[in-house]
Structures are given as structure tokens and as C-alpha cells.
TIVEXDREN-529077 format. One record per residue (C-alpha): x, y, z; residue number from 1. Coordinates in nm, 2 decimals, always signed. Layout:
N
REC xx yy zz i
REC X Y Z NUM
...
REM end
This chain:
220
REC xx yy zz i
REC +13.52 +6.58 +8.60 1
REC +13.25 +6.58 +8.88 2
REC +12.91 +6.73 +8.79 3
REC +12.92 +6.93 +9.11 4
REC +13.20 +7.13 +8.95 5
REC +12.94 +7.28 +8.71 6
REC +12.69 +7.36 +8.99 7
REC +12.79 +7.72 +9.06 8
REC +12.85 +7.83 +8.70 9
REC +12.53 +7.67 +8.58 10
REC +12.33 +7.82 +8.88 11
REC +12.47 +8.17 +8.79 12
REC +12.38 +8.14 +8.42 13
REC +12.04 +7.99 +8.49 14
REC +11.96 +8.27 +8.74 15
REC +12.08 +8.54 +8.50 16
REC +11.88 +8.40 +8.21 17
REC +11.57 +8.36 +8.42 18
REC +11.58 +8.72 +8.54 19
REC +11.62 +8.83 +8.18 20
REC +11.31 +8.63 +8.10 21
REC +11.12 +8.79 +8.38 22
REC +11.21 +9.13 +8.24 23
REC +11.01 +9.06 +7.93 24
REC +10.71 +9.18 +8.12 25
REC +10.86 +9.53 +8.11 26
REC +10.80 +9.54 +7.74 27
REC +10.44 +9.44 +7.79 28
REC +10.39 +9.71 +8.05 29
REC +10.55 +9.96 +7.83 30
REC +10.29 +9.88 +7.57 31
REC +10.02 +9.93 +7.83 32
REC +10.16 +10.28 +7.90 33
REC +10.18 +10.38 +7.54 34
REC +9.83 +10.26 +7.45 35
REC +9.67 +10.35 +7.78 36
REC +9.50 +10.01 +7.79 37
REC +9.58 +9.64 +7.84 38
REC +9.37 +9.54 +7.54 39
REC +9.31 +9.16 +7.52 40
REC +9.61 +9.08 +7.74 41
REC +9.53 +8.86 +8.04 42
REC +9.65 +8.93 +8.39 43
REC +9.69 +8.55 +8.45 44
REC +10.06 +8.52 +8.36 45
REC +10.15 +8.80 +8.60 46
REC +9.94 +8.67 +8.89 47
REC +10.04 +8.31 +8.83 48
REC +10.40 +8.42 +8.79 49
REC +10.39 +8.60 +9.13 50
REC +10.24 +8.29 +9.30 51
REC +10.50 +8.06 +9.13 52
REC +10.80 +8.27 +9.22 53
REC +10.68 +8.32 +9.58 54
REC +10.64 +7.94 +9.63 55
REC +10.98 +7.87 +9.47 56
REC +11.13 +8.14 +9.69 57
REC +11.01 +7.95 +10.00 58
REC +11.13 +7.62 +9.85 59
REC +11.47 +7.78 +9.79 60
REC +11.49 +7.87 +10.16 61
REC +11.42 +7.50 +10.25 62
REC +11.69 +7.40 +10.01 63
REC +11.92 +7.67 +10.14 64
REC +12.00 +7.75 +9.78 65
REC +12.10 +8.11 +9.71 66
REC +12.05 +8.08 +9.34 67
REC +11.69 +7.98 +9.37 68
REC +11.63 +8.23 +9.64 69
REC +11.78 +8.53 +9.46 70
REC +11.61 +8.44 +9.13 71
REC +11.27 +8.42 +9.28 72
REC +11.30 +8.73 +9.50 73
REC +11.36 +8.93 +9.18 74
REC +11.09 +8.73 +9.00 75
REC +10.83 +8.79 +9.27 76
REC +10.91 +9.16 +9.29 77
REC +10.88 +9.20 +8.91 78
REC +10.56 +9.00 +8.88 79
REC +10.41 +9.20 +9.16 80
REC +10.51 +9.52 +8.98 81
REC +10.35 +9.39 +8.66 82
REC +10.02 +9.32 +8.84 83
REC +10.02 +9.68 +8.97 84
REC +10.08 +9.81 +8.62 85
REC +9.81 +9.59 +8.47 86
REC +9.56 +9.70 +8.74 87
REC +9.63 +10.07 +8.66 88
REC +9.55 +10.03 +8.29 89
REC +9.27 +9.77 +8.30 90
REC +8.90 +9.85 +8.32 91
REC +8.86 +9.52 +8.51 92
REC +9.03 +9.64 +8.83 93
REC +8.79 +9.47 +9.07 94
REC +8.83 +9.14 +8.90 95
REC +9.21 +9.16 +8.89 96
REC +9.23 +9.26 +9.26 97
REC +9.00 +8.97 +9.35 98
REC +9.22 +8.72 +9.16 99
REC +9.54 +8.87 +9.32 100
REC +9.39 +8.86 +9.67 101
REC +9.28 +8.50 +9.62 102
REC +9.64 +8.41 +9.52 103
REC +9.78 +8.59 +9.82 104
REC +9.53 +8.41 +10.05 105
REC +9.63 +8.07 +9.89 106
REC +10.00 +8.16 +9.94 107
REC +9.94 +8.25 +10.31 108
REC +9.76 +7.92 +10.36 109
REC +10.04 +7.72 +10.20 110
REC +10.32 +7.90 +10.40 111
REC +10.12 +7.85 +10.72 112
REC +10.07 +7.49 +10.64 113
REC +10.45 +7.45 +10.60 114
REC +10.50 +7.57 +10.95 115
REC +10.33 +7.25 +11.08 116
REC +10.56 +7.01 +10.90 117
REC +10.75 +6.78 +11.14 118
REC +11.09 +6.82 +10.97 119
REC +11.26 +6.99 +10.67 120
REC +11.25 +6.68 +10.45 121
REC +10.87 +6.65 +10.48 122
REC +10.83 +7.02 +10.43 123
REC +11.04 +7.00 +10.11 124
REC +10.84 +6.71 +9.98 125
REC +10.51 +6.88 +10.04 126
REC +10.61 +7.22 +9.91 127
REC +10.80 +7.08 +9.62 128
REC +10.49 +6.90 +9.51 129
REC +10.28 +7.21 +9.54 130
REC +10.54 +7.41 +9.34 131
REC +10.54 +7.15 +9.07 132
REC +10.16 +7.16 +9.04 133
REC +10.14 +7.54 +9.03 134
REC +10.42 +7.57 +8.77 135
REC +10.28 +7.30 +8.55 136
REC +9.95 +7.49 +8.54 137
REC +10.15 +7.80 +8.45 138
REC +10.33 +7.60 +8.18 139
REC +10.01 +7.45 +8.05 140
REC +9.84 +7.79 +8.00 141
REC +9.98 +7.83 +7.64 142
REC +9.79 +7.52 +7.52 143
REC +9.48 +7.73 +7.47 144
REC +9.69 +7.93 +7.22 145
REC +9.81 +7.60 +7.06 146
REC +9.46 +7.50 +6.98 147
REC +9.41 +7.83 +6.81 148
REC +9.74 +7.79 +6.61 149
REC +9.63 +7.45 +6.49 150
REC +9.28 +7.58 +6.39 151
REC +9.41 +7.87 +6.19 152
REC +9.73 +7.69 +6.07 153
REC +9.95 +7.99 +6.16 154
REC +10.20 +8.05 +6.44 155
REC +10.15 +8.43 +6.42 156
REC +10.01 +8.44 +6.77 157
REC +10.31 +8.25 +6.92 158
REC +10.61 +8.46 +7.05 159
REC +10.90 +8.26 +6.90 160
REC +11.18 +8.44 +7.09 161
REC +11.00 +8.39 +7.43 162
REC +10.94 +8.02 +7.36 163
REC +11.31 +7.97 +7.28 164
REC +11.40 +8.16 +7.60 165
REC +11.16 +7.93 +7.79 166
REC +11.33 +7.62 +7.64 167
REC +11.68 +7.74 +7.73 168
REC +11.58 +7.84 +8.09 169
REC +11.39 +7.52 +8.15 170
REC +11.68 +7.31 +8.02 171
REC +11.93 +7.50 +8.25 172
REC +11.72 +7.45 +8.56 173
REC +11.65 +7.09 +8.47 174
REC +12.02 +7.02 +8.45 175
REC +12.07 +7.21 +8.77 176
REC +11.80 +7.00 +8.94 177
REC +11.99 +6.69 +8.82 178
REC +12.32 +6.81 +8.96 179
REC +12.17 +6.89 +9.30 180
REC +11.96 +6.57 +9.29 181
REC +11.63 +6.75 +9.34 182
REC +11.34 +6.57 +9.17 183
REC +11.10 +6.86 +9.19 184
REC +11.33 +7.10 +9.01 185
REC +11.41 +6.83 +8.75 186
REC +11.05 +6.72 +8.68 187
REC +10.90 +7.08 +8.67 188
REC +11.16 +7.20 +8.42 189
REC +11.16 +6.87 +8.22 190
REC +10.79 +6.94 +8.16 191
REC +10.87 +7.30 +8.07 192
REC +11.12 +7.17 +7.81 193
REC +10.86 +6.93 +7.66 194
REC +10.58 +7.20 +7.64 195
REC +10.82 +7.45 +7.49 196
REC +10.94 +7.18 +7.24 197
REC +10.58 +7.12 +7.14 198
REC +10.53 +7.49 +7.08 199
REC +10.86 +7.51 +6.87 200
REC +10.76 +7.21 +6.66 201
REC +10.46 +7.41 +6.54 202
REC +10.69 +7.66 +6.37 203
REC +10.81 +7.38 +6.15 204
REC +10.46 +7.28 +6.05 205
REC +10.28 +7.62 +6.02 206
REC +10.39 +7.96 +5.88 207
REC +10.42 +8.27 +6.09 208
REC +10.13 +8.43 +5.89 209
REC +9.80 +8.28 +5.79 210
REC +9.81 +8.11 +5.45 211
REC +9.57 +8.21 +5.18 212
REC +9.27 +7.99 +5.14 213
REC +9.34 +7.82 +5.47 214
REC +9.60 +7.59 +5.31 215
REC +9.91 +7.50 +5.51 216
REC +10.22 +7.62 +5.34 217
REC +10.46 +7.52 +5.62 218
REC +10.76 +7.30 +5.59 219
REC +10.59 +6.98 +5.68 220
REM end
């Protein structure tokens, strides 16, 4: 059976799972509403998510791939909504607005730069590389949390269900990238799988609650 036979079903499943993953931000915003504050939550995931989805949306247009386009239209809209919600409940409104405007300015520069590409192939290569870099930074953000997990020997601060969802979604898009023969989709989501795998491995080594006396009572 030809791999292309799986292209449309996999694209539909991957798009559906990714949108469900994006909707996790609704629960975060619901918490903001109930408590009236953002607490220690950072705006970075929402702002970086908006930039990432916007860039992949433009890349989807270059690929003429409806699955990539639809997924990132929904993603960009949701992340933008989360940024607005965060801004309403944070005391650092000016700082958040500056970050968001900086991201919008960078996005405008990149899109303008793409207009001067001599052909579609060159545009895809340049934008694909940029998308990879931005998404890798987004994927790498949790490593600050990983250092904390190793220090306290507890995975209490890691959202297990979200990491599992990240692994599944990354694996789906990695496979889709292989089917459509797109190196940028493959590489980006391969790294996503690796980073999520590293996070999941910590659940085998450390308990979900701090151990008494600082001793590790994990499985390994």
C-alpha cells in the first residue's frame, strides 16, 4: 500500500489532535478568570504560540496544504485570544504588550522578506528554516522546568497529560512530513518527539510529589 494513501486520514487526525491541544489554553484562561490573576504563569507560551502558528500558516500557503493552513488559522486565533485574556488579568500589561508588538513586528518583517524571494522553492526553504528555529525555541522552553525537576527530584511541576499530547501530535506531524516529503515538517516534529520523550522519561525516574528527605523514590 502506498504511503500517500494515508496522507489525508493522517492529516485530518493530526489537525484535529493539534486543535484539541491548542484548546488546552482555555483551561488556563478559565483559571485566570476564577482567580482574577495570572499568578506566576508566563505569557511566553501564548505569544510564542501565536508567532509559531502565524509562520506555519504562511508556510502552509506556500505548500498549498489545507491541513496545515486550517490547523494554524485556528491556532493563531486561539493564541491571540489567550494573549488578550492574559493581558486583561496581568499587572504587567505594558510588558506583555511590548512583547506581543515585538513579535508582530518580527512577523511583519518575515512576511515582507518572503515577498522578495525569487521563486516558491526558495521561499519555502527560507521560511521553513525560520519556522523550524522558532518552533525549536518554543519546544526548548520547558528545559528550564526540567532543570527544576532534576534539582527537586519531583515531576510535580510537569503536566503529564500535556506532554503525552505533545508527543502524539509531534509524532503525527512528523509522519505526515515524511509522507509529503517535507524536511522542515519532519525535523521540527522529530525534535518535538525527542524533547517530549526526555520529559516523559523523567516520570520513570522521579515521583510526582517531592520525596521526604530529598531522596529519590522513583522507579529507577
